[in-house]
C-alpha positions in Angstrom: -49.5 -179.1 22.3 -52.4 -180.4 20.7 -53.7 -180.4 17.1 -56.9 -178.1 17.9 -54.2 -175.5 19.9 -51.9 -175.7 16.6 -54.4 -175.4 14.2 -55.9 -172.6 15.9 -53.5 -170.4 16.0 -52.5 -171.3 12.2 -55.8 -169.5 11.7 -55.7 -167.0 13.8 -52.0 -166.4 11.6 -54.0 -166.1 8.7 -56.8 -163.6 10.2 -53.8 -161.7 11.0 -51.9 -161.6 7.6 -55.0 -161.0 6.4 -55.5 -164.7 3.9 -59.3 -164.1 4.0 -60.4 -166.3 2.0 -58.3 -169.0 3.6 -58.9 -168.1 7.4 -62.5 -168.1 6.8 -62.6 -171.6 5.2 -60.1 -172.8 7.9 -62.2 -171.4 10.6 -64.6 -174.5 10.6 -62.4 -176.7 10.4 -62.3 -178.9 13.4 -60.9 -182.5 12.2 -56.8 -181.7 13.1 -54.3 -184.3 14.1 -50.7 -184.5 14.7 -48.6 -187.7 13.8 -45.6 -188.4 13.1 -44.5 -185.0 13.0 -47.1 -184.1 10.7 -50.1 -181.6 11.4 -53.0 -183.5 9.4 -56.7 -182.3 8.6 -58.9 -184.2 7.2 -61.9 -183.0 5.1 -64.4 -185.1 2.8 -65.1 -181.6 1.2 -63.2 -181.2 -2.2 -63.7 -177.9 -2.2 -61.9 -177.1 1.1 -59.4 -179.5 -0.2 -58.7 -177.7 -3.2 -58.5 -174.4 -0.8 -56.3 -175.9 1.9 -54.0 -177.3 -1.2 -53.8 -174.0 -2.7 -53.3 -172.2 0.6 -50.3 -174.9 1.3 -47.6 -172.4 1.5 -48.7 -169.9 3.5 -50.7 -172.5 6.5 -46.9 -174.1 6.2 -46.0 -170.2 7.2 -48.5 -170.4 9.6 -46.9 -173.9 11.3 -43.3 -172.2 11.1 -44.3 -169.0 12.7 -45.5 -170.8 15.6 -41.4 -172.4 16.0 -42.8 -175.7 14.7 -41.2 -178.6 12.0 -44.6 -180.4 11.1 -45.3 -181.5 8.0 -48.4 -180.4 6.7 -51.4 -182.8 5.6 -54.6 -182.8 3.6 -56.8 -186.3 3.9 -60.0 -187.3 2.1 -62.1 -189.3 3.5 -66.3 -190.1 2.7 -68.4 -188.3 4.9 -71.5 -190.5 6.3 -74.0 -189.1 4.1 -71.6 -189.5 1.2 -71.5 -193.4 1.6 -75.5 -193.5 2.4 -75.8 -191.4 -1.2 -73.4 -193.9 -3.2 -75.0 -196.8 -1.7 -77.9 -195.5 -2.9 -76.8 -194.9 -6.5 -75.9 -198.6 -6.1 -79.2 -199.8 -5.4 -80.7 -197.7 -8.0 -78.2 -198.9 -10.8 -78.7 -202.4 -9.7 -82.4 -202.4 -9.0 -83.8 -199.5 -11.8 -83.9 -196.0 -12.2 -87.2 -196.5 -10.2 -86.2 -197.2 -6.6 -86.8 -194.6 -3.8 -85.6 -194.5 -0.3 -87.5 -192.8 2.1 -86.5 -191.4 5.4 
């Protein structure tokens, strides 16, 4: 049993049970892991995290539908782009707003 397999079946369950918005939101998630009896989904997207939290009951039903007794967790992390943006803002605050960065 892999996290990818479990998550894929969750997405399939959502589609079959006509949970369209949740199915679409979950369809592109690839950052899943199984750890200590939990299915953990990691995301840096606040909107997606809210969708997952609001759809928690349906996702947990999809996990039980597979005959699994896993807890469902959502973890937020900062993406590289978010970290870079935060560092740029800190530098601009320190050096002044005229500071610019080019790629």
